[in-house]
C-alpha positions, 0 to 999 in steps of 0.5 A, a space after each residue: 462420543 456425544 456433542 452438545 452445544 450451548 448458544 445464546 448471547 452474553 451481556 458484559 457490563 463496562 465500567 459505567 453503570 449506565 452503559 452495557 454492551 452485547 457481545 456474541 459468543 464468538 467474540 468471548 471465545 468458547 471452551 471444549 470439554 471432554 467429560 468421560 470422553 464425551 466432548 462438548 462446547 461451551 459457548 456461553 461462559 461467566 467468567 471472573 477475575 477477582 482481585 483482592 488483598 494481594 491475591 487473585 482468582 480466575 474462575 471460568 464457569 459455564 453450563 455442562 451436561 445440565 450441570 455447572 462446570 468451573 475452573 479456578 486458579 489462584 496466586 498471589 501478587 508477590 508472584 508479579 501477576 500483570 495488571 488486570 490478569 493472572 500469570 501465564 503458567 501451569 497451576 497444578 493440583 499436585 502440591 509438590 510441583 507448586 512454587 510456594 513462598 514460605 512465611 513462617 508456617 503459612 505456604 503461599 502457593 499458586 493453585 488450581 481447583 476443578 469442579 463440576 456440580 450436577 443433581 446435588 452432586 459436587 465433583 471436586 479435583 482437590 486431592 493434593 497428590 492429584 496430577 491435574 492442572 490448568 494451563 494459562 497459555 496466554 492473556 489478554 489484559 487489556 481486552 480481558 481474554 484468556 486461553 489455555 487448557 486443562 486435565 483433572 479428575 474430579 471426585 464426588 466420594 468414590 465416584 469420578 469424572 475425568 475432564 480435559 479440554 481447551 479454552 480460547 479467547 474467553 472474557 473475563 470481568 474483574 471484580 475488586 
């Protein structure tokens, strides 16, 4: 099992365009990732919560094994989202496990996507039958921190990588 650690300071901007503060990586949490059995710790994360047109998307991203690792969950505001956050729940890859709202021919479903890019290859967990999930176990909408865990298999053609792990008190920035 290989262990890699990325450490550096994270700079986050406040609502004022002239004020910024430096937050240490431990104040913004960490993510532990198992990639095909090898364990990595990511301390320098760049996370965003996009709130737009009745929908929300949380992206948790960082550098992993000389590539980019991204966890994404999305949901709709009619599912009673917290202000400045996203709902605490399990976001499934498998469509049959999702709690969808049907409006005519359109299904509005909460969802997840896991991806890893390295050497011009983009591995994604997008198969509708997949067993992957991202669990948002807690969210602090005042301090904008989120915790949870994940597991999925990402594919690039017939190549696959298995990912699992957890993230604890990782900071996020809101984009509207």
